[in-house]
C-alpha positions as a LaTeX table, in Angstrom:
\begin{tabular}{lrrr}
\hline
Residue & $x$ (\AA) & $y$ (\AA) & $z$ (\AA) \\
\hline
Met1 & 71.92 & 52.16 & $-87.21$ \\
Asn2 & 72.21 & 53.23 & $-83.57$ \\
Gly3 & 72.36 & 51.08 & $-80.47$ \\
Thr4 & 69.03 & 52.14 & $-78.98$ \\
Thr5 & 68.08 & 49.93 & $-76.04$ \\
Ile6 & 65.06 & 47.75 & $-76.69$ \\
Arg7 & 62.28 & 48.13 & $-74.12$ \\
Thr8 & 60.99 & 45.12 & $-72.20$ \\
Thr9 & 57.64 & 45.36 & $-73.97$ \\
Val10 & 59.35 & 45.13 & $-77.34$ \\
Leu11 & 61.39 & 42.12 & $-76.29$ \\
Ala12 & 58.24 & 40.44 & $-75.03$ \\
Ala13 & 56.64 & 40.99 & $-78.42$ \\
Leu14 & 59.62 & 39.22 & $-79.94$ \\
Ala15 & 59.03 & 36.23 & $-77.65$ \\
Ala16 & 62.34 & 36.95 & $-75.95$ \\
Thr17 & 63.81 & 34.52 & $-73.43$ \\
Val18 & 66.26 & 35.50 & $-70.70$ \\
Leu19 & 68.67 & 32.69 & $-69.86$ \\
Gln20 & 70.74 & 32.66 & $-66.66$ \\
Pro21 & 74.18 & 30.95 & $-66.61$ \\
Ala22 & 72.97 & 28.31 & $-64.14$ \\
Glu23 & 70.11 & 27.45 & $-66.47$ \\
Ala24 & 72.53 & 27.35 & $-69.39$ \\
Arg25 & 74.72 & 24.76 & $-67.71$ \\
Ala26 & 71.69 & 22.53 & $-67.28$ \\
Ser27 & 70.32 & 23.11 & $-70.78$ \\
Ser28 & 70.90 & 21.16 & $-73.94$ \\
Pro29 & 69.19 & 20.99 & $-77.33$ \\
Ala30 & 66.25 & 18.61 & $-77.49$ \\
Pro31 & 65.58 & 16.09 & $-80.24$ \\
Cys32 & 62.88 & 17.23 & $-82.64$ \\
Pro33 & 59.49 & 15.54 & $-82.57$ \\
Ser34 & 59.32 & 12.84 & $-85.20$ \\
Gln35 & 58.12 & 14.34 & $-88.48$ \\
Ala36 & 58.00 & 13.27 & $-92.09$ \\
Gly37 & 60.49 & 14.78 & $-94.48$ \\
Pro38 & 64.24 & 15.31 & $-94.56$ \\
Lys39 & 66.08 & 16.38 & $-91.41$ \\
Pro40 & 67.59 & 19.88 & $-91.73$ \\
Thr41 & 71.35 & 20.29 & $-91.76$ \\
Val42 & 72.75 & 22.91 & $-89.39$ \\
Val43 & 75.60 & 24.80 & $-91.05$ \\
Leu44 & 77.73 & 26.89 & $-88.67$ \\
Val45 & 79.83 & 29.84 & $-89.90$ \\
His46 & 82.47 & 31.32 & $-87.59$ \\
Gly47 & 83.48 & 34.95 & $-87.34$ \\
Ala48 & 86.71 & 36.93 & $-87.34$ \\
Trp49 & 89.74 & 35.91 & $-85.26$ \\
Ala50 & 88.31 & 32.40 & $-84.98$ \\
Asp51 & 87.96 & 29.14 & $-86.88$ \\
Thr52 & 85.63 & 26.14 & $-87.09$ \\
Ser53 & 86.80 & 24.88 & $-83.69$ \\
Ser54 & 84.85 & 27.70 & $-82.03$ \\
Trp55 & 81.72 & 25.66 & $-82.80$ \\
Ser56 & 83.01 & 22.36 & $-81.34$ \\
Gly57 & 80.74 & 22.48 & $-78.29$ \\
Glu58 & 77.67 & 23.21 & $-80.38$ \\
Val59 & 78.46 & 20.46 & $-82.88$ \\
Asp60 & 78.79 & 17.92 & $-80.04$ \\
Ala61 & 75.58 & 19.06 & $-78.32$ \\
Leu62 & 73.55 & 19.14 & $-81.53$ \\
Arg63 & 74.75 & 15.74 & $-82.68$ \\
Lys64 & 73.90 & 14.20 & $-79.30$ \\
Ala65 & 70.35 & 15.51 & $-79.76$ \\
Gly66 & 70.10 & 13.88 & $-83.18$ \\
His67 & 70.71 & 16.96 & $-85.32$ \\
Val68 & 73.01 & 17.02 & $-88.34$ \\
Ala69 & 75.62 & 19.76 & $-87.88$ \\
Arg70 & 78.55 & 21.00 & $-89.96$ \\
Ala71 & 80.99 & 23.82 & $-89.13$ \\
Ile72 & 82.63 & 25.24 & $-92.25$ \\
Ala73 & 85.58 & 27.55 & $-92.83$ \\
Asn74 & 84.98 & 31.26 & $-93.41$ \\
Pro75 & 87.87 & 32.72 & $-95.47$ \\
Leu76 & 87.77 & 36.14 & $-93.69$ \\
Arg77 & 89.02 & 37.86 & $-96.86$ \\
Gly78 & 86.05 & 40.07 & $-97.79$ \\
Leu79 & 82.27 & 39.94 & $-97.44$ \\
Asp80 & 81.43 & 39.29 & $-101.09$ \\
Gly81 & 83.91 & 36.46 & $-101.52$ \\
Asp82 & 83.28 & 34.95 & $-98.09$ \\
Ala83 & 79.52 & 34.88 & $-98.72$ \\
Ala84 & 80.06 & 33.31 & $-102.15$ \\
Thr85 & 82.26 & 30.62 & $-100.60$ \\
Val86 & 79.58 & 29.73 & $-98.06$ \\
Ala87 & 76.84 & 29.86 & $-100.72$ \\
Asp88 & 78.82 & 27.43 & $-102.89$ \\
Phe89 & 79.07 & 25.01 & $-99.96$ \\
Leu90 & 75.33 & 25.26 & $-99.33$ \\
Lys91 & 74.72 & 23.99 & $-102.87$ \\
Thr92 & 76.30 & 20.69 & $-101.82$ \\
Val93 & 73.78 & 20.15 & $-99.00$ \\
Arg94 & 70.63 & 18.23 & $-99.84$ \\
Gly95 & 67.44 & 19.19 & $-98.03$ \\
Pro96 & 66.64 & 22.10 & $-95.73$ \\
Ile97 & 69.36 & 24.11 & $-94.00$ \\
Val98 & 69.55 & 26.05 & $-90.75$ \\
Leu99 & 72.32 & 28.59 & $-91.32$ \\
Val100 & 74.10 & 29.94 & $-88.24$ \\
Gly101 & 76.58 & 32.82 & $-87.98$ \\
His102 & 78.70 & 34.18 & $-85.15$ \\
Ser103 & 80.03 & 37.75 & $-85.12$ \\
Tyr104 & 81.19 & 38.70 & $-88.65$ \\
Gly105 & 79.78 & 35.33 & $-89.73$ \\
Gly106 & 76.36 & 36.93 & $-89.31$ \\
Ser107 & 77.09 & 39.27 & $-92.20$ \\
Val108 & 78.29 & 36.32 & $-94.26$ \\
Ile109 & 75.14 & 34.24 & $-93.74$ \\
Thr110 & 72.95 & 37.28 & $-94.38$ \\
Asn111 & 74.39 & 37.41 & $-97.89$ \\
Ala112 & 74.99 & 33.69 & $-98.55$ \\
Ala113 & 71.39 & 32.74 & $-97.73$ \\
Ala114 & 70.02 & 35.15 & $-100.33$ \\
Ser115 & 71.08 & 32.76 & $-103.10$ \\
Ala116 & 70.33 & 29.50 & $-101.27$ \\
Pro117 & 66.61 & 28.63 & $-101.45$ \\
Asn118 & 67.02 & 25.62 & $-99.14$ \\
Val119 & 67.98 & 27.84 & $-96.17$ \\
Lys120 & 64.83 & 27.76 & $-94.04$ \\
Ala121 & 66.05 & 29.40 & $-90.82$ \\
Leu122 & 68.81 & 31.81 & $-89.81$ \\
Val123 & 70.44 & 31.93 & $-86.37$ \\
Tyr124 & 72.59 & 34.86 & $-85.26$ \\
Val125 & 74.90 & 34.36 & $-82.28$ \\
Asp126 & 76.31 & 37.66 & $-80.99$ \\
Ala127 & 76.42 & 38.54 & $-84.66$ \\
Ala128 & 76.24 & 41.33 & $-87.20$ \\
Met129 & 72.90 & 41.31 & $-89.02$ \\
Pro130 & 73.27 & 43.97 & $-91.73$ \\
Asp131 & 70.70 & 45.51 & $-93.99$ \\
Val132 & 71.59 & 46.24 & $-97.60$ \\
Gly133 & 74.32 & 48.89 & $-97.72$ \\
Glu134 & 75.47 & 48.45 & $-94.12$ \\
Thr135 & 78.97 & 47.25 & $-93.23$ \\
Thr136 & 79.91 & 44.95 & $-90.38$ \\
Ala137 & 82.02 & 47.72 & $-88.87$ \\
Gln138 & 78.95 & 49.95 & $-88.55$ \\
Leu139 & 77.11 & 47.45 & $-86.36$ \\
Ser140 & 79.39 & 47.07 & $-83.34$ \\
Gly141 & 77.39 & 49.68 & $-81.42$ \\
Ala142 & 78.21 & 52.68 & $-79.27$ \\
Gly143 & 80.62 & 51.72 & $-76.52$ \\
Ser144 & 82.06 & 48.68 & $-78.32$ \\
Ala145 & 85.67 & 47.86 & $-77.50$ \\
Leu146 & 86.30 & 48.03 & $-81.26$ \\
Gly147 & 85.56 & 51.77 & $-81.20$ \\
Ala148 & 89.06 & 52.58 & $-79.95$ \\
Ala149 & 91.92 & 53.75 & $-82.17$ \\
Pro150 & 92.90 & 50.94 & $-84.60$ \\
Glu151 & 96.56 & 51.03 & $-83.56$ \\
Ser152 & 95.51 & 50.20 & $-80.00$ \\
Leu153 & 93.35 & 47.28 & $-81.12$ \\
Tyr154 & 95.22 & 45.47 & $-83.86$ \\
Asp155 & 98.52 & 44.19 & $-85.08$ \\
Met156 & 98.33 & 44.91 & $-88.82$ \\
Ala157 & 100.03 & 43.04 & $-91.65$ \\
Ala158 & 100.06 & 43.12 & $-95.44$ \\
Tyr159 & 98.95 & 40.01 & $-97.33$ \\
Pro160 & 99.41 & 38.85 & $-100.94$ \\
Gly161 & 96.66 & 39.86 & $-103.36$ \\
Ala162 & 95.03 & 42.28 & $-100.94$ \\
Pro163 & 92.73 & 44.91 & $-102.43$ \\
Gln164 & 94.22 & 48.39 & $-102.38$ \\
Gly165 & 94.46 & 49.62 & $-98.80$ \\
Ala166 & 93.39 & 46.31 & $-97.22$ \\
Gln167 & 95.38 & 44.75 & $-94.40$ \\
Asp168 & 95.14 & 41.70 & $-92.18$ \\
Leu169 & 94.08 & 42.45 & $-88.61$ \\
Tyr170 & 95.10 & 40.46 & $-85.54$ \\
Leu171 & 93.55 & 41.44 & $-82.21$ \\
Lys172 & 96.14 & 42.51 & $-79.66$ \\
Gln173 & 96.46 & 40.23 & $-76.66$ \\
Asp174 & 94.98 & 42.57 & $-74.05$ \\
Val175 & 91.98 & 43.34 & $-76.29$ \\
Phe176 & 91.37 & 39.67 & $-77.01$ \\
Val177 & 91.62 & 38.55 & $-73.38$ \\
Arg178 & 89.80 & 41.47 & $-71.72$ \\
Ser179 & 87.11 & 42.22 & $-74.30$ \\
Phe180 & 86.75 & 39.45 & $-76.89$ \\
Ala181 & 86.96 & 36.46 & $-74.52$ \\
Ser182 & 86.23 & 38.19 & $-71.23$ \\
Asp183 & 84.27 & 35.35 & $-69.60$ \\
Leu184 & 86.81 & 32.62 & $-70.37$ \\
Pro185 & 89.67 & 31.61 & $-68.05$ \\
Lys186 & 92.73 & 33.73 & $-68.81$ \\
Asp187 & 94.84 & 30.78 & $-69.93$ \\
Val188 & 92.12 & 29.65 & $-72.35$ \\
Ala189 & 91.62 & 33.18 & $-73.69$ \\
Thr190 & 95.38 & 33.58 & $-74.14$ \\
Arg191 & 95.61 & 30.31 & $-76.09$ \\
Leu192 & 92.77 & 31.43 & $-78.35$ \\
Trp193 & 94.53 & 34.76 & $-78.89$ \\
Ala194 & 97.75 & 32.95 & $-79.82$ \\
Thr195 & 95.95 & 30.77 & $-82.38$ \\
Gln196 & 93.58 & 33.38 & $-83.87$ \\
Arg197 & 93.08 & 33.70 & $-87.61$ \\
Ala198 & 93.60 & 37.10 & $-89.17$ \\
Ala199 & 90.68 & 38.93 & $-90.77$ \\
Ser200 & 91.04 & 41.40 & $-93.63$ \\
Thr201 & 89.84 & 44.96 & $-93.20$ \\
Asn202 & 87.95 & 44.24 & $-96.42$ \\
Ala203 & 85.68 & 41.90 & $-94.46$ \\
Phe204 & 84.48 & 44.66 & $-92.16$ \\
Gln205 & 84.28 & 47.53 & $-94.62$ \\
Thr206 & 82.34 & 45.97 & $-97.53$ \\
Pro207 & 78.64 & 46.97 & $-97.68$ \\
Ser208 & 76.15 & 44.14 & $-97.54$ \\
Lys209 & 74.44 & 43.35 & $-100.84$ \\
Ala210 & 71.57 & 41.37 & $-99.33$ \\
Ala211 & 69.42 & 41.05 & $-96.21$ \\
Ala212 & 68.18 & 37.47 & $-96.22$ \\
Trp213 & 66.59 & 37.92 & $-92.78$ \\
Lys214 & 63.82 & 39.95 & $-94.43$ \\
Lys215 & 62.43 & 36.77 & $-95.99$ \\
Ile216 & 63.77 & 33.93 & $-93.82$ \\
Pro217 & 62.71 & 33.37 & $-90.17$ \\
Ser218 & 65.49 & 34.21 & $-87.74$ \\
Trp219 & 66.61 & 33.51 & $-84.18$ \\
Tyr220 & 69.02 & 35.72 & $-82.24$ \\
Phe221 & 71.22 & 34.83 & $-79.25$ \\
Val222 & 72.27 & 37.98 & $-77.36$ \\
Ser223 & 75.06 & 37.85 & $-74.76$ \\
Ala224 & 74.49 & 40.59 & $-72.20$ \\
Gly225 & 78.22 & 40.69 & $-71.45$ \\
Asp226 & 79.38 & 41.14 & $-75.06$ \\
Lys227 & 81.94 & 43.95 & $-75.37$ \\
Ile228 & 82.55 & 43.59 & $-79.12$ \\
Ile229 & 79.03 & 43.87 & $-80.57$ \\
Thr230 & 77.11 & 45.58 & $-77.80$ \\
Pro231 & 73.92 & 43.96 & $-76.48$ \\
Gln232 & 72.04 & 47.15 & $-77.40$ \\
Ser233 & 73.15 & 46.87 & $-81.02$ \\
Gln234 & 72.32 & 43.17 & $-81.10$ \\
Gln235 & 68.86 & 43.76 & $-79.69$ \\
Ala236 & 68.19 & 46.57 & $-82.16$ \\
Met237 & 69.16 & 44.35 & $-85.09$ \\
Ala238 & 67.00 & 41.52 & $-83.75$ \\
Glu239 & 64.05 & 43.88 & $-83.32$ \\
Arg240 & 64.40 & 45.12 & $-86.87$ \\
Ala241 & 64.39 & 41.54 & $-88.19$ \\
Lys242 & 61.56 & 40.42 & $-85.86$ \\
Ser243 & 63.82 & 37.61 & $-84.64$ \\
Lys244 & 63.02 & 35.20 & $-81.83$ \\
Val245 & 65.40 & 36.45 & $-79.13$ \\
Thr246 & 67.22 & 34.69 & $-76.32$ \\
Thr247 & 69.22 & 36.97 & $-74.01$ \\
Phe248 & 72.00 & 35.28 & $-72.04$ \\
Ser249 & 72.77 & 36.99 & $-68.72$ \\
Gly250 & 76.53 & 37.53 & $-68.81$ \\
Gly251 & 78.81 & 35.74 & $-71.22$ \\
Ser252 & 81.08 & 37.49 & $-73.67$ \\
His253 & 81.59 & 37.70 & $-77.41$ \\
Leu254 & 82.69 & 34.06 & $-77.10$ \\
Thr255 & 79.69 & 32.67 & $-75.23$ \\
Leu256 & 79.56 & 30.08 & $-78.01$ \\
Ile257 & 82.76 & 28.66 & $-76.43$ \\
Ser258 & 82.05 & 29.30 & $-72.74$ \\
His259 & 78.40 & 28.11 & $-72.83$ \\
Pro260 & 77.92 & 26.04 & $-75.99$ \\
Glu261 & 74.89 & 24.18 & $-74.61$ \\
Ala262 & 72.94 & 27.44 & $-74.26$ \\
Val263 & 73.75 & 28.45 & $-77.83$ \\
Ala264 & 73.04 & 24.96 & $-79.14$ \\
Thr265 & 69.62 & 24.96 & $-77.49$ \\
Val266 & 68.60 & 28.01 & $-79.53$ \\
Ile267 & 70.00 & 26.47 & $-82.71$ \\
Gly268 & 68.14 & 23.24 & $-81.96$ \\
Ala269 & 64.88 & 25.16 & $-81.54$ \\
Ala270 & 65.40 & 26.73 & $-84.94$ \\
Ala271 & 66.11 & 23.34 & $-86.48$ \\
Cys272 & 62.97 & 21.84 & $-84.96$ \\
Ser273 & 60.90 & 24.68 & $-86.43$ \\
Val274 & 61.81 & 23.59 & $-89.95$ \\
Lys275 & 59.28 & 21.28 & $-91.56$ \\
Gly276 & 60.71 & 17.84 & $-91.51$ \\
Gly277 & 63.03 & 18.71 & $-88.61$ \\
\hline
\end{tabular}
């Protein structure tokens, strides 16, 4: 798919919201109106070069608003296996689920939700949202920082049991600080770079086998300052899925860390849309 810019009229049709940073600092998820039925569980899936701690701000904000939230580990080994791992966890959750993915985690939830009938809402946060047959790597968009030569982007390492040709990728420090975490203080971005988890090339190159967003209502949080998955690509994916869109003015690929309240507000809205939420 290309990164065609979505016109204002299209975004309006998608009930898009534009959120300024000052508004984000003052925002927080609201408790849901009292309703009968089980409260949905929010399950948060992180992306590449990250771990469950990337969701810490959202977990705190959601819990304060009375939501049930869990951040779970994404193996980052390959799309099929990662999605199966998440799907197996979802089987342990009783009641409705709001499934949330950041970055590559979007591809994972797109596949995991296809076999989890209790997933009632999907939320994509600066995330890949593939159709069947698309890879995560195809969805970064024209002008993405990941479009440069691989040797300039990654430190590459072999790993035991890797499929033929697969390698672990670590983002180089300058790429991480300047493009991945560009709106975070340099010392924070550098610490996150130093503690990143490697992601296998197999994660990015495996075609999606499902497109759960075709049947499950979705929300999409677009960061206008994202240099990894371009805002144009995010908006195009959201348009295709008829998602409810919130566009954050500024931010980065790690807006979930720099402005967790803004992200949590969108997730909370999705949770409150679920019957019984």
